[in-house]
Residue, then its C-alpha position, 0 to 999 in steps of 0.5 A: m516906301t517899299l516898291l518891290e517885295i520878294t518873298a521865298l522866291s524859287k525857280e526850278f528848271d528840270g530839277l535844277r534850282a536856279l533860285d532857292g527861297l530868295s527874299f528881299t525888298a526894293k524901295e523907291e529912290e534907291i539903287l539896289g545892287i544884285i551881284g553874284p558869279n555867273g549862274a547865280g540866278k540874277t537874270t532868272l530873278f529879272n525874268l520872274i519879276s518881269g513876267i517872262t518866266p513863272p516862279s516855282d514857288g514864292e511871292i512877288n509884290f509890287q506896290g503892295k499887290s501880287i504880280l505873279r499871274l500877270k503877263p509881261h505887258q501887264i507888269s510893264h503897264l503897272g510901272i516896271g521897266r526893264t533893259f537887257q544885257i544884250v541890247r535889243p533895239f529895232q536896228n533899222l529904225d532911228v532912235e526917235t522911232n525906237v522910243l516912239v514904239a515903246y511909248g505907244h506900247r503902253f496903249y497898243p500892243s501892235f507895232w504899227n499902231s505904236t509908230k503911226a497912231f502916236k506921230q502927233p506933235e504932243i507925243l513927239r515932244e514927249v519922246q524928244m524929252l525922253i531922248e534928251r533925258a537919256g543924253l541922245q538928242p544929237y542922235a535922234k534921227q540916227l539908225a539904232k544899228n549905227l550907234p556905238l554900244g554906249f549909246k545903244k545902252r542909253l537907248e535901251i534906258a530911254r525905251a524903258l523910260a517911255l513906259k513911265p516906270r516906278l521901278l527900273l530893272l537894269d541888266e548889266p548896263s555897263a558891260g562892254l563900256r569904256f571907263e568914260e562911257s561907264t562913268q557917264l552912264m552911272g551919272l544917268i542912273r543917279q539922275l533917275r534915282d533922284q527923279g524918284i525911280g527905284v533901280l534894281l541893278i545887276e552888274h559885274n563891274m564891282q566898282v560901278v556897284m560899290d559907287l552906285c548902291k547903298r545896299i547890295v544883295v549877293l546871290d550864289h547858286g540861287s540863294k542869297i548869301a549876303e545883304g548889306s552896305p558896300e562896306e559890309i559886302r566887301s568884308n563878308p567872307l562868303v562874298v569873298q569866297a563865292y564872288l571875288g574868289k579866295e586870295g592866296 
């Protein structure tokens, strides 16, 4: 089933075309890779999907309905969760409270309502399940600022999962991670896919993309220059030139 349909999507900033007529679809239980050099329009795409920035032209449909005129919190309520390249937890709150705030945001936009109104046994049990799902159970009472980067990345995912997403937008989840941390995170992303969550993955680590994704969309200067399997992307001369660079 198609979760997300992007049609002729464009975004212009002061005459600069950050995205230019982009079209593709994303399906449930699929990890779709979005790659391209810096400035290709990848994060702009995520900002448009999540409602942070309005498009200049084009259409964004989620589960068959347009989300163009919706605000970010309305889009998240529909079932689109997101992480950011630069992790943004509440640094002076512990892991449990960070996830609790995200859980409560589905019902109340107020920060304090999110932490106070939802400190009930059944809610805390669900929060603990999310923490365990992200592999953070030993760190539930630790302040977010004290977590290593790999666990902060997992906390970002746990907070996104608290919104009960059907589609998860992951912005460079392996950036800055050691090989072992990256491998463990890949396992978590596969688990989410196997649990029925569609994943849209921006990633510069080509090994991660090639291992995780059966389908990849390649952007360059805001335009789609290729789409296909990892094998097709590896051998595409436009991708080699724009993203991997020319040899010799």
